[in-house]
N, CA and C atoms as a LAMMPS dump frame, in Angstrom:
ITEM: TIMESTEP
0
ITEM: NUMBER OF ATOMS
642
ITEM: BOX BOUNDS ff ff ff
-5.0000000000000000e+02 5.0000000000000000e+02
-5.0000000000000000e+02 5.0000000000000000e+02
-5.0000000000000000e+02 5.0000000000000000e+02
ITEM: ATOMS id mol type element x y z
1 1 1 N 38.93 2.032 3.27
2 1 2 C 39.042 2.754 2.011
3 1 3 C 38.423 4.151 2.086
4 2 1 N 37.629 4.4 3.179
5 2 2 C 36.956 5.679 3.294
6 2 3 C 37.595 6.604 4.332
7 3 1 N 38.772 6.209 4.845
8 3 2 C 39.356 6.976 5.948
9 3 3 C 39.751 8.388 5.53
10 4 1 N 39.979 8.598 4.228
11 4 2 C 40.391 9.92 3.752
12 4 3 C 39.206 10.857 3.55
13 5 1 N 37.966 10.324 3.633
14 5 2 C 36.786 11.159 3.434
15 5 3 C 36.359 11.819 4.74
16 6 1 N 35.815 13.038 4.625
17 6 2 C 35.292 13.715 5.807
18 6 3 C 34.032 13.011 6.273
19 7 1 N 33.619 13.284 7.509
20 7 2 C 32.415 12.641 8.034
21 7 3 C 31.181 12.941 7.182
22 8 1 N 30.938 14.198 6.786
23 8 2 C 29.764 14.476 5.94
24 8 3 C 29.789 13.704 4.621
25 9 1 N 31.008 13.569 4.021
26 9 2 C 31.11 12.836 2.765
27 9 3 C 30.825 11.353 2.973
28 10 1 N 31.307 10.796 4.084
29 10 2 C 31.046 9.385 4.37
30 10 3 C 29.554 9.155 4.609
31 11 1 N 28.919 10.096 5.304
32 11 2 C 27.488 9.982 5.575
33 11 3 C 26.696 9.989 4.278
34 12 1 N 27.067 10.874 3.349
35 12 2 C 26.388 10.948 2.057
36 12 3 C 26.585 9.664 1.267
37 13 1 N 27.808 9.114 1.332
38 13 2 C 28.104 7.887 0.6
39 13 3 C 27.249 6.733 1.095
40 14 1 N 27.17 6.586 2.42
41 14 2 C 26.407 5.474 2.974
42 14 3 C 24.914 5.647 2.747
43 15 1 N 24.435 6.895 2.718
44 15 2 C 23.026 7.135 2.402
45 15 3 C 22.733 6.709 0.967
46 16 1 N 23.634 7.057 0.049
47 16 2 C 23.479 6.652 -1.35
48 16 3 C 23.506 5.138 -1.467
49 17 1 N 24.385 4.49 -0.711
50 17 2 C 24.49 3.03 -0.751
51 17 3 C 23.197 2.388 -0.285
52 18 1 N 22.584 2.966 0.744
53 18 2 C 21.319 2.433 1.257
54 18 3 C 20.24 2.478 0.19
55 19 1 N 20.174 3.598 -0.551
56 19 2 C 19.164 3.723 -1.596
57 19 3 C 19.423 2.728 -2.716
58 20 1 N 20.692 2.47 -3.038
59 20 2 C 21.021 1.506 -4.084
60 20 3 C 20.595 0.105 -3.669
61 21 1 N 20.79 -0.23 -2.397
62 21 2 C 20.481 -1.57 -1.905
63 21 3 C 18.992 -1.865 -1.901
64 22 1 N 18.163 -0.826 -1.844
65 22 2 C 16.721 -1.066 -1.809
66 22 3 C 16.076 -0.888 -3.181
67 23 1 N 16.878 -0.762 -4.214
68 23 2 C 16.309 -0.683 -5.563
69 23 3 C 15.547 -1.966 -5.892
70 24 1 N 14.341 -1.876 -6.394
71 24 2 C 13.634 -3.068 -6.836
72 24 3 C 14.269 -3.632 -8.081
73 25 1 N 13.916 -4.873 -8.389
74 25 2 C 14.575 -5.572 -9.495
75 25 3 C 14.331 -4.913 -10.847
76 26 1 N 13.238 -4.141 -10.971
77 26 2 C 12.968 -3.53 -12.275
78 26 3 C 13.689 -2.205 -12.461
79 27 1 N 14.489 -1.795 -11.461
80 27 2 C 15.289 -0.592 -11.605
81 27 3 C 14.594 0.693 -11.214
82 28 1 N 13.28 0.647 -10.93
83 28 2 C 12.565 1.851 -10.523
84 28 3 C 12.957 2.181 -9.083
85 29 1 N 12.937 3.452 -8.735
86 29 2 C 13.321 3.812 -7.377
87 29 3 C 12.618 5.08 -6.947
88 30 1 N 12.667 5.339 -5.638
89 30 2 C 12.142 6.578 -5.09
90 30 3 C 10.647 6.707 -5.271
91 31 1 N 10.214 7.915 -5.585
92 31 2 C 8.799 8.223 -5.763
93 31 3 C 8.539 8.522 -7.241
94 32 1 N 7.736 7.698 -7.867
95 32 2 C 7.487 7.903 -9.296
96 32 3 C 6.202 7.208 -9.719
97 33 1 N 5.615 7.716 -10.806
98 33 2 C 4.437 7.119 -11.427
99 33 3 C 4.825 6.684 -12.832
100 34 1 N 4.473 5.457 -13.191
101 34 2 C 4.817 4.932 -14.515
102 34 3 C 3.613 4.244 -15.143
103 35 1 N 3.529 4.244 -16.454
104 35 2 C 2.607 3.365 -17.146
105 35 3 C 3.088 1.935 -16.936
106 36 1 N 2.183 0.967 -17.071
107 36 2 C 2.564 -0.412 -16.816
108 36 3 C 3.526 -0.92 -17.891
109 37 1 N 4.698 -1.324 -17.459
110 37 2 C 5.664 -1.91 -18.394
111 37 3 C 5.208 -3.319 -18.755
112 38 1 N 5.773 -3.856 -19.815
113 38 2 C 5.418 -5.221 -20.22
114 38 3 C 5.753 -6.224 -19.126
115 39 1 N 6.89 -5.999 -18.432
116 39 2 C 7.302 -6.949 -17.397
117 39 3 C 6.361 -6.921 -16.195
118 40 1 N 5.924 -5.724 -15.791
119 40 2 C 4.988 -5.618 -14.669
120 40 3 C 3.633 -6.204 -15.062
121 41 1 N 3.177 -5.89 -16.268
122 41 2 C 1.883 -6.388 -16.723
123 41 3 C 1.885 -7.91 -16.822
124 42 1 N 3.022 -8.473 -17.182
125 42 2 C 3.139 -9.936 -17.27
126 42 3 C 2.997 -10.576 -15.898
127 43 1 N 3.56 -9.934 -14.884
128 43 2 C 3.452 -10.437 -13.511
129 43 3 C 1.996 -10.476 -13.056
130 44 1 N 1.204 -9.524 -13.515
131 44 2 C -0.19 -9.392 -13.093
132 44 3 C -1.136 -10.383 -13.778
133 45 1 N -0.72 -10.92 -14.923
134 45 2 C -1.607 -11.774 -15.708
135 45 3 C -2.046 -13.015 -14.922
136 46 1 N -3.362 -13.254 -14.91
137 46 2 C -3.893 -14.421 -14.221
138 46 3 C -3.928 -14.271 -12.717
139 47 1 N -3.512 -13.103 -12.226
140 47 2 C -3.511 -12.851 -10.777
141 47 3 C -4.373 -11.629 -10.502
142 48 1 N -3.741 -10.475 -10.285
143 48 2 C -4.539 -9.273 -10.041
144 48 3 C -5.261 -8.81 -11.309
145 49 1 N -4.757 -9.227 -12.46
146 49 2 C -5.379 -8.894 -13.757
147 49 3 C -5.781 -10.197 -14.439
148 50 1 N -6.912 -10.788 -14.014
149 50 2 C -7.317 -12.092 -14.549
150 50 3 C -7.903 -11.979 -15.948
151 51 1 N -8.089 -13.113 -16.569
152 51 2 C -8.738 -13.157 -17.882
153 51 3 C -10.137 -12.576 -17.748
154 52 1 N -10.515 -11.712 -18.674
155 52 2 C -11.83 -11.094 -18.625
156 52 3 C -11.883 -9.796 -17.843
157 53 1 N -10.739 -9.345 -17.348
158 53 2 C -10.693 -8.075 -16.608
159 53 3 C -11.16 -6.944 -17.526
160 54 1 N -12.094 -6.14 -17.034
161 54 2 C -12.689 -5.073 -17.841
162 54 3 C -11.951 -3.736 -17.717
163 55 1 N -10.973 -3.673 -16.83
164 55 2 C -10.203 -2.445 -16.658
165 55 3 C -9.085 -2.404 -17.695
166 56 1 N -8.964 -1.3 -18.394
167 56 2 C -7.931 -1.175 -19.412
168 56 3 C -6.543 -1.039 -18.784
169 57 1 N -5.592 -1.667 -19.394
170 57 2 C -4.197 -1.519 -18.949
171 57 3 C -3.798 -0.052 -18.912
172 58 1 N -4.253 0.713 -19.876
173 58 2 C -3.889 2.131 -19.978
174 58 3 C -4.472 2.975 -18.846
175 59 1 N -5.467 2.424 -18.12
176 59 2 C -6.071 3.154 -17.002
177 59 3 C -5.334 2.923 -15.691
178 60 1 N -4.331 2.048 -15.713
179 60 2 C -3.607 1.709 -14.498
180 60 3 C -2.204 2.299 -14.51
181 61 1 N -1.686 2.52 -13.308
182 61 2 C -0.341 3.065 -13.154
183 61 3 C 0.444 2.254 -12.117
184 62 1 N 1.752 2.18 -12.329
185 62 2 C 2.674 1.517 -11.407
186 62 3 C 3.382 2.594 -10.594
187 63 1 N 3.23 2.535 -9.278
188 63 2 C 3.846 3.52 -8.388
189 63 3 C 5.005 2.908 -7.626
190 64 1 N 6.081 3.665 -7.505
191 64 2 C 7.15 3.303 -6.581
192 64 3 C 7.24 4.406 -5.54
193 65 1 N 7.309 4.009 -4.28
194 65 2 C 7.411 4.96 -3.173
195 65 3 C 8.377 4.405 -2.131
196 66 1 N 8.918 5.295 -1.339
197 66 2 C 9.731 4.879 -0.198
198 66 3 C 8.867 4.942 1.054
199 67 1 N 9.123 4.022 1.986
200 67 2 C 8.387 4.068 3.246
201 67 3 C 9.246 3.499 4.381
202 68 1 N 8.95 3.963 5.567
203 68 2 C 9.598 3.454 6.778
204 68 3 C 8.737 2.364 7.399
205 69 1 N 9.381 1.397 8.062
206 69 2 C 8.623 0.495 8.92
207 69 3 C 8.713 0.996 10.358
208 70 1 N 8.152 0.257 11.293
209 70 2 C 8.108 0.716 12.676
210 70 3 C 9.5 0.825 13.286
211 71 1 N 10.437 0.01 12.785
212 71 2 C 11.801 0.029 13.306
213 71 3 C 12.639 1.16 12.719
214 72 1 N 12.082 1.888 11.75
215 72 2 C 12.808 2.997 11.139
216 72 3 C 13.612 2.611 9.919
217 73 1 N 13.422 1.379 9.428
218 73 2 C 14.114 0.922 8.223
219 73 3 C 13.376 1.423 6.988
220 74 1 N 14.134 1.895 6.002
221 74 2 C 13.54 2.38 4.755
222 74 3 C 13.355 1.22 3.775
223 75 1 N 12.185 1.18 3.153
224 75 2 C 11.885 0.156 2.153
225 75 3 C 11.436 0.817 0.856
226 76 1 N 11.683 0.134 -0.252
227 76 2 C 11.122 0.553 -1.536
228 76 3 C 9.785 -0.148 -1.704
229 77 1 N 8.703 0.625 -1.795
230 77 2 C 7.381 0.049 -1.966
231 77 3 C 6.914 0.174 -3.398
232 78 1 N 5.948 -0.652 -3.777
233 78 2 C 5.387 -0.6 -5.116
234 78 3 C 3.926 -1.02 -5.063
235 79 1 N 3.124 -0.422 -5.914
236 79 2 C 1.722 -0.815 -6.018
237 79 3 C 1.158 -0.379 -7.363
238 80 1 N 0.023 -0.96 -7.703
239 80 2 C -0.715 -0.612 -8.915
240 80 3 C -1.979 0.126 -8.505
241 81 1 N -2.281 1.23 -9.191
242 81 2 C -3.496 1.983 -8.886
243 81 3 C -4.095 2.537 -10.176
244 82 1 N -5.274 3.111 -10.068
245 82 2 C -5.894 3.802 -11.197
246 82 3 C -5.153 5.108 -11.459
247 83 1 N -5.035 5.482 -12.708
248 83 2 C -4.328 6.713 -13.058
249 83 3 C -4.99 7.941 -12.434
250 84 1 N -6.284 7.838 -12.102
251 84 2 C -7.008 8.979 -11.543
252 84 3 C -6.559 9.329 -10.122
253 85 1 N -5.958 8.369 -9.415
254 85 2 C -5.508 8.646 -8.044
255 85 3 C -3.991 8.532 -7.891
256 86 1 N -3.293 8.323 -8.991
257 86 2 C -1.839 8.102 -8.916
258 86 3 C -1.101 9.28 -8.288
259 87 1 N -1.408 10.483 -8.726
260 87 2 C -0.721 11.654 -8.181
261 87 3 C -1.128 11.915 -6.732
262 88 1 N -2.387 11.613 -6.396
263 88 2 C -2.827 11.723 -4.998
264 88 3 C -1.971 10.833 -4.113
265 89 1 N -1.847 9.576 -4.506
266 89 2 C -1.09 8.624 -3.699
267 89 3 C 0.372 9.015 -3.606
268 90 1 N 0.936 9.484 -4.703
269 90 2 C 2.335 9.888 -4.694
270 90 3 C 2.561 11.016 -3.684
271 91 1 N 1.688 12.003 -3.693
272 91 2 C 1.811 13.127 -2.759
273 91 3 C 1.638 12.656 -1.317
274 92 1 N 0.658 11.789 -1.079
275 92 2 C 0.41 11.281 0.267
276 92 3 C 1.607 10.512 0.796
277 93 1 N 2.15 9.611 -0.019
278 93 2 C 3.26 8.782 0.453
279 93 3 C 4.552 9.578 0.594
280 94 1 N 4.73 10.616 -0.186
281 94 2 C 5.875 11.509 0.024
282 94 3 C 5.808 12.138 1.421
283 95 1 N 4.618 12.615 1.781
284 95 2 C 4.449 13.285 3.068
285 95 3 C 4.523 12.297 4.227
286 96 1 N 4.013 11.092 4.033
287 96 2 C 4.13 10.069 5.069
288 96 3 C 5.592 9.687 5.284
289 97 1 N 6.331 9.588 4.202
290 97 2 C 7.761 9.254 4.315
291 97 3 C 8.519 10.359 5.043
292 98 1 N 8.219 11.605 4.711
293 98 2 C 8.889 12.737 5.356
294 98 3 C 8.622 12.754 6.857
295 99 1 N 7.446 12.246 7.245
296 99 2 C 7.076 12.224 8.661
297 99 3 C 7.454 10.91 9.344
298 100 1 N 8.118 10.004 8.619
299 100 2 C 8.501 8.684 9.138
300 100 3 C 7.283 7.872 9.576
301 101 1 N 6.145 8.071 8.918
302 101 2 C 4.951 7.301 9.255
303 101 3 C 5.191 5.836 8.865
304 102 1 N 4.96 4.892 9.775
305 102 2 C 5.328 3.497 9.494
306 102 3 C 4.328 2.722 8.64
307 103 1 N 4.831 2.111 7.599
308 103 2 C 4.082 1.164 6.772
309 103 3 C 4.983 -0.066 6.652
310 104 1 N 4.475 -1.198 7.054
311 104 2 C 5.364 -2.352 7.195
312 104 3 C 5.785 -2.967 5.863
313 105 1 N 4.845 -3.087 4.94
314 105 2 C 5.136 -3.808 3.698
315 105 3 C 4.286 -3.238 2.576
316 106 1 N 4.869 -3.085 1.389
317 106 2 C 4.123 -2.606 0.235
318 106 3 C 4.666 -3.288 -1.017
319 107 1 N 4.126 -4.472 -1.298
320 107 2 C 4.504 -5.243 -2.475
321 107 3 C 3.289 -5.424 -3.373
322 108 1 N 3.526 -5.764 -4.623
323 108 2 C 2.409 -6.076 -5.506
324 108 3 C 1.651 -7.269 -4.942
325 109 1 N 0.333 -7.198 -4.946
326 109 2 C -0.476 -8.289 -4.413
327 109 3 C -0.273 -9.573 -5.218
328 110 1 N 0.273 -9.434 -6.402
329 110 2 C 0.589 -10.607 -7.229
330 110 3 C 1.648 -11.478 -6.56
331 111 1 N 2.479 -10.878 -5.711
332 111 2 C 3.481 -11.658 -4.974
333 111 3 C 2.824 -12.607 -3.979
334 112 1 N 1.535 -12.382 -3.709
335 112 2 C 0.761 -13.235 -2.81
336 112 3 C -0.302 -14.007 -3.591
337 113 1 N -0.069 -14.155 -4.899
338 113 2 C -1.021 -14.863 -5.742
339 113 3 C -2.329 -14.125 -5.905
340 114 1 N -2.314 -12.8 -5.669
341 114 2 C -3.52 -11.969 -5.705
342 114 3 C -4.56 -12.48 -4.707
343 115 1 N -4.084 -13.166 -3.673
344 115 2 C -4.948 -13.679 -2.604
345 115 3 C -5.03 -12.613 -1.514
346 116 1 N -6.2 -12.001 -1.377
347 116 2 C -6.364 -10.88 -0.455
348 116 3 C -6.066 -11.288 0.985
349 117 1 N -6.517 -12.466 1.39
350 117 2 C -6.289 -12.929 2.764
351 117 3 C -4.797 -13.087 3.043
352 118 1 N -4.063 -13.669 2.112
353 118 2 C -2.618 -13.843 2.278
354 118 3 C -1.907 -12.501 2.363
355 119 1 N -2.302 -11.586 1.493
356 119 2 C -1.681 -10.262 1.475
357 119 3 C -1.952 -9.516 2.774
358 120 1 N -3.201 -9.519 3.213
359 120 2 C -3.553 -8.829 4.451
360 120 3 C -2.878 -9.465 5.656
361 121 1 N -2.817 -10.777 5.684
362 121 2 C -2.191 -11.479 6.814
363 121 3 C -0.722 -11.122 6.958
364 122 1 N -0.084 -10.785 5.835
365 122 2 C 1.319 -10.38 5.844
366 122 3 C 1.476 -8.878 6.094
367 123 1 N 0.343 -8.21 6.393
368 123 2 C 0.32 -6.758 6.609
369 123 3 C 0.823 -6.005 5.386
370 124 1 N 0.444 -6.492 4.218
371 124 2 C 0.882 -5.879 2.975
372 124 3 C -0.1 -4.811 2.499
373 125 1 N 0.401 -3.628 2.248
374 125 2 C -0.393 -2.521 1.72
375 125 3 C -0.535 -2.693 0.211
376 126 1 N -1.784 -2.643 -0.299
377 126 2 C -1.993 -2.853 -1.73
378 126 3 C -3.196 -2.058 -2.213
379 127 1 N -3.324 -1.979 -3.532
380 127 2 C -4.381 -1.16 -4.13
381 127 3 C -5.17 -1.958 -5.169
382 128 1 N -4.703 -2.038 -6.406
383 128 2 C -5.461 -2.696 -7.468
384 128 3 C -5.454 -4.207 -7.336
385 129 1 N -6.648 -4.795 -7.431
386 129 2 C -6.786 -6.243 -7.573
387 129 3 C -8.201 -6.482 -8.093
388 130 1 N -8.313 -7.045 -9.264
389 130 2 C -9.622 -7.219 -9.896
390 130 3 C -10.348 -8.377 -9.212
391 131 1 N -11.321 -8.028 -8.37
392 131 2 C -12.051 -9.035 -7.592
393 131 3 C -13.382 -8.461 -7.129
394 132 1 N -14.234 -9.349 -6.652
395 132 2 C -15.52 -8.91 -6.111
396 132 3 C -15.383 -8.61 -4.625
397 133 1 N -16.341 -7.852 -4.098
398 133 2 C -16.413 -7.618 -2.658
399 133 3 C -16.654 -8.964 -1.99
400 134 1 N -15.939 -9.225 -0.895
401 134 2 C -16.089 -10.501 -0.197
402 134 3 C -17.551 -10.767 0.142
403 135 1 N -18.036 -11.974 -0.243
404 135 2 C -19.399 -12.361 0.066
405 135 3 C -20.436 -11.827 -0.897
406 136 1 N -20.012 -11.27 -2.041
407 136 2 C -20.963 -10.731 -3.008
408 136 3 C -20.431 -10.912 -4.429
409 137 1 N -21.248 -10.497 -5.41
410 137 2 C -20.83 -10.534 -6.808
411 137 3 C -20.46 -9.146 -7.319
412 138 1 N -20.494 -8.178 -6.439
413 138 2 C -20.214 -6.789 -6.791
414 138 3 C -18.705 -6.551 -6.892
415 139 1 N -18.287 -5.879 -7.95
416 139 2 C -16.87 -5.545 -8.086
417 139 3 C -16.486 -4.513 -7.02
418 140 1 N -15.349 -4.718 -6.41
419 140 2 C -14.881 -3.802 -5.373
420 140 3 C -14.195 -2.595 -5.998
421 141 1 N -13.994 -1.571 -5.202
422 141 2 C -13.239 -0.388 -5.647
423 141 3 C -11.796 -0.766 -5.977
424 142 1 N -11.319 -1.852 -5.371
425 142 2 C -9.971 -2.326 -5.689
426 142 3 C -9.9 -2.796 -7.145
427 143 1 N -11.017 -3.283 -7.662
428 143 2 C -11.052 -3.75 -9.056
429 143 3 C -10.786 -2.619 -10.031
430 144 1 N -11.112 -1.405 -9.621
431 144 2 C -10.878 -0.23 -10.456
432 144 3 C -9.551 0.448 -10.122
433 145 1 N -8.886 -0.03 -9.072
434 145 2 C -7.658 0.625 -8.624
435 145 3 C -7.937 1.931 -7.924
436 146 1 N -9.147 2.062 -7.37
437 146 2 C -9.559 3.309 -6.721
438 146 3 C -9.639 3.178 -5.201
439 147 1 N -9.108 2.088 -4.657
440 147 2 C -9.094 1.884 -3.204
441 147 3 C -7.752 1.309 -2.794
442 148 1 N -7.358 1.619 -1.576
443 148 2 C -6.092 1.12 -1.055
444 148 3 C -6.293 0.63 0.367
445 149 1 N -5.656 -0.494 0.698
446 149 2 C -5.669 -1.046 2.052
447 149 3 C -4.278 -0.871 2.645
448 150 1 N -4.204 -0.227 3.804
449 150 2 C -2.924 0.133 4.412
450 150 3 C -2.747 -0.567 5.757
451 151 1 N -1.59 -1.205 5.934
452 151 2 C -1.307 -1.947 7.17
453 151 3 C -2.519 -2.78 7.585
454 152 1 N -3.002 -3.657 6.687
455 152 2 C -4.299 -4.316 6.905
456 152 3 C -4.362 -5.284 8.077
457 153 1 N -3.253 -5.899 8.446
458 153 2 C -3.289 -6.826 9.573
459 153 3 C -3.741 -6.118 10.845
460 154 1 N -3.227 -4.918 11.055
461 154 2 C -3.497 -4.168 12.289
462 154 3 C -4.731 -3.269 12.167
463 155 1 N -5.325 -3.27 10.976
464 155 2 C -6.516 -2.451 10.724
465 155 3 C -7.519 -3.297 9.945
466 156 1 N -8.024 -4.346 10.577
467 156 2 C -8.834 -5.33 9.861
468 156 3 C -10.198 -4.812 9.427
469 157 1 N -10.835 -5.61 8.602
470 157 2 C -12.212 -5.353 8.171
471 157 3 C -13.125 -6.265 8.99
472 158 1 N -14.17 -5.701 9.554
473 158 2 C -15.108 -6.476 10.378
474 158 3 C -16.522 -6.276 9.847
475 159 1 N -17.163 -7.379 9.44
476 159 2 C -18.537 -7.336 8.95
477 159 3 C -19.274 -8.579 9.438
478 160 1 N -20.4 -8.359 10.117
479 160 2 C -21.194 -9.465 10.656
480 160 3 C -20.33 -10.419 11.492
481 161 1 N -19.47 -9.823 12.291
482 161 2 C -18.573 -10.55 13.205
483 161 3 C -17.477 -11.344 12.49
484 162 1 N -17.403 -11.223 11.155
485 162 2 C -16.318 -11.858 10.405
486 162 3 C -15.155 -10.896 10.29
487 163 1 N -13.968 -11.375 10.605
488 163 2 C -12.77 -10.527 10.623
489 163 3 C -11.845 -10.918 9.473
490 164 1 N -11.41 -9.927 8.717
491 164 2 C -10.438 -10.136 7.635
492 164 3 C -9.282 -9.159 7.792
493 165 1 N -8.037 -9.645 7.827
494 165 2 C -7.663 -11.059 7.789
495 165 3 C -7.987 -11.748 9.115
496 166 1 N -8.018 -13.065 9.082
497 166 2 C -8.388 -13.816 10.283
498 166 3 C -7.439 -13.548 11.438
499 167 1 N -6.144 -13.374 11.121
500 167 2 C -5.182 -13.133 12.206
501 167 3 C -5.18 -11.684 12.675
502 168 1 N -6.141 -10.89 12.143
503 168 2 C -6.279 -9.515 12.602
504 168 3 C -7.227 -9.372 13.782
505 169 1 N -7.774 -10.496 14.264
506 169 2 C -8.748 -10.438 15.352
507 169 3 C -8.244 -9.684 16.587
508 170 1 N -6.979 -9.844 17.008
509 170 2 C -6.51 -9.122 18.201
510 170 3 C -6.566 -7.602 18.06
511 171 1 N -6.724 -7.11 16.832
512 171 2 C -6.672 -5.659 16.598
513 171 3 C -8.053 -5.065 16.312
514 172 1 N -9.09 -5.875 16.544
515 172 2 C -10.462 -5.383 16.392
516 172 3 C -10.8 -4.394 17.509
517 173 1 N -10.235 -4.624 18.681
518 173 2 C -10.454 -3.716 19.813
519 173 3 C -9.66 -2.439 19.584
520 174 1 N -10.33 -1.389 19.118
521 174 2 C -9.646 -0.151 18.752
522 174 3 C -9.329 0.73 19.958
523 175 1 N -9.717 0.293 21.142
524 175 2 C -9.344 1.024 22.353
525 175 3 C -7.902 0.72 22.751
526 176 1 N -7.37 -0.362 22.196
527 176 2 C -5.987 -0.744 22.493
528 176 3 C -5 0.156 21.739
529 177 1 N -3.78 0.193 22.244
530 177 2 C -2.691 0.905 21.586
531 177 3 C -1.722 -0.115 21.001
532 178 1 N -1.41 0.022 19.714
533 178 2 C -0.465 -0.895 19.079
534 178 3 C 0.096 -0.228 17.826
535 179 1 N 1.211 -0.759 17.355
536 179 2 C 1.875 -0.209 16.167
537 179 3 C 1.007 -0.393 14.92
538 180 1 N 1.187 0.501 13.963
539 180 2 C 0.533 0.459 12.649
540 180 3 C -0.974 0.707 12.709
541 181 1 N -1.469 1.181 13.822
542 181 2 C -2.906 1.445 13.974
543 181 3 C -3.289 2.743 13.27
544 182 1 N -4.358 2.697 12.474
545 182 2 C -4.894 3.897 11.82
546 182 3 C -6.046 4.433 12.669
547 183 1 N -6.003 5.714 12.966
548 183 2 C -7.044 6.335 13.769
549 183 3 C -7.535 7.622 13.111
550 184 1 N -8.782 7.931 13.348
551 184 2 C -9.321 9.197 12.877
552 184 3 C -8.485 10.34 13.447
553 185 1 N -8.05 11.233 12.576
554 185 2 C -7.278 12.385 13.012
555 185 3 C -5.778 12.206 12.924
556 186 1 N -5.287 10.952 12.712
557 186 2 C -3.828 10.797 12.597
558 186 3 C -3.377 11.298 11.218
559 187 1 N -2.067 11.342 11.011
560 187 2 C -1.529 11.944 9.797
561 187 3 C -2.033 11.244 8.542
562 188 1 N -2.032 9.927 8.546
563 188 2 C -2.468 9.197 7.359
564 188 3 C -3.93 9.512 7.05
565 189 1 N -4.781 9.47 8.071
566 189 2 C -6.2 9.808 7.901
567 189 3 C -6.365 11.226 7.354
568 190 1 N -5.609 12.17 7.896
569 190 2 C -5.697 13.562 7.455
570 190 3 C -5.343 13.7 5.975
571 191 1 N -4.239 13.076 5.575
572 191 2 C -3.774 13.213 4.195
573 191 3 C -4.754 12.592 3.203
574 192 1 N -5.254 11.413 3.526
575 192 2 C -6.194 10.775 2.609
576 192 3 C -7.507 11.547 2.527
577 193 1 N -8.013 12.018 3.642
578 193 2 C -9.275 12.764 3.596
579 193 3 C -9.089 14.108 2.897
580 194 1 N -7.928 14.736 3.066
581 194 2 C -7.655 15.993 2.359
582 194 3 C -7.654 15.796 0.852
583 195 1 N -7.29 14.599 0.416
584 195 2 C -7.275 14.281 -1.014
585 195 3 C -8.603 13.707 -1.497
586 196 1 N -9.622 13.744 -0.649
587 196 2 C -10.957 13.343 -1.081
588 196 3 C -11.287 11.873 -0.951
589 197 1 N -10.476 11.118 -0.219
590 197 2 C -10.754 9.695 -0.013
591 197 3 C -11.733 9.506 1.148
592 198 1 N -12.491 8.419 1.081
593 198 2 C -13.402 8.041 2.153
594 198 3 C -12.779 6.879 2.933
595 199 1 N -12.912 6.934 4.251
596 199 2 C -12.28 5.938 5.13
597 199 3 C -13.298 4.881 5.55
598 200 1 N -12.908 3.608 5.382
599 200 2 C -13.778 2.512 5.781
600 200 3 C -14.007 2.424 7.276
601 201 1 N -13.142 3.061 8.049
602 201 2 C -13.32 3.068 9.497
603 201 3 C -14.474 3.933 9.949
604 202 1 N -15.032 4.74 9.029
605 202 2 C -16.167 5.612 9.343
606 202 3 C -17.509 4.984 8.977
607 203 1 N -17.467 3.838 8.28
608 203 2 C -18.703 3.218 7.825
609 203 3 C -19.495 2.634 8.994
610 204 1 N -20.813 2.574 8.849
611 204 2 C -21.68 2.056 9.908
612 204 3 C -22.033 0.589 9.712
613 205 1 N -22.26 0.179 8.456
614 205 2 C -22.672 -1.199 8.191
615 205 3 C -21.54 -2.193 8.443
616 206 1 N -20.326 -1.725 8.342
617 206 2 C -19.136 -2.529 8.627
618 206 3 C -18.004 -1.579 8.99
619 207 1 N -16.932 -2.131 9.516
620 207 2 C -15.737 -1.348 9.804
621 207 3 C -14.578 -1.92 9.007
622 208 1 N -13.945 -1.059 8.215
623 208 2 C -12.822 -1.48 7.374
624 208 3 C -11.707 -0.455 7.598
625 209 1 N -11.026 -0.59 8.719
626 209 2 C -10.073 0.436 9.158
627 209 3 C -8.864 0.581 8.232
628 210 1 N -8.567 -0.42 7.454
629 210 2 C -7.411 -0.385 6.544
630 210 3 C -7.695 0.386 5.25
631 211 1 N -8.967 0.634 4.961
632 211 2 C -9.451 0.95 3.619
633 211 3 C -9.731 2.447 3.394
634 212 1 N -9.165 2.957 2.282
635 212 2 C -9.486 4.319 1.805
636 212 3 C -9.848 4.202 0.329
637 213 1 N -10.908 4.888 -0.075
638 213 2 C -11.34 4.789 -1.473
639 213 3 C -11.847 6.132 -1.995
640 214 1 N -11.858 6.249 -3.322
641 214 2 C -12.443 7.404 -4.018
642 214 3 C -13.531 6.907 -4.954
């Protein structure tokens, strides 16, 4: 049915088709910042937004971004963050997408029951989740939507010889070369630090290579 179209027109058509196929179920697409819709907020209830959550719904934003995986496939990503960093993240992910920087998965952590270990084990990039710091009663920066974990399986958190996620142990040796690895000086590190984020890979008391926070 497309034989009458020129090659450039066919290329444009198939590119448009690809973007249509990766539309999320809520109809949002591309790069955008939104207030939390009723449907998104409902998904979060009892999971990333548990009963007693002290963060106001109005302080959170729903982001949609495009990202490449290591194979070069384009995905529609989504996450929840604090409104104070929403535009920062949008700008960062636009530039990462333009550079084909690989991010394997970016779904709402609610799709994993707001279980951090499950999300990290699936190498899922996420931001807001109302919870305490592992092993303490202190609320994490994720509880405020002011921290993001990127490609966490390959950039685990190590504290007192405990590795999170557990299946991230092979990637504790940062002298190795492997896909999805975050390193000081790489594009992702540069963009986040330029926007004023602090990298967990620079901490002394523990190493959290997946983690950037404000």
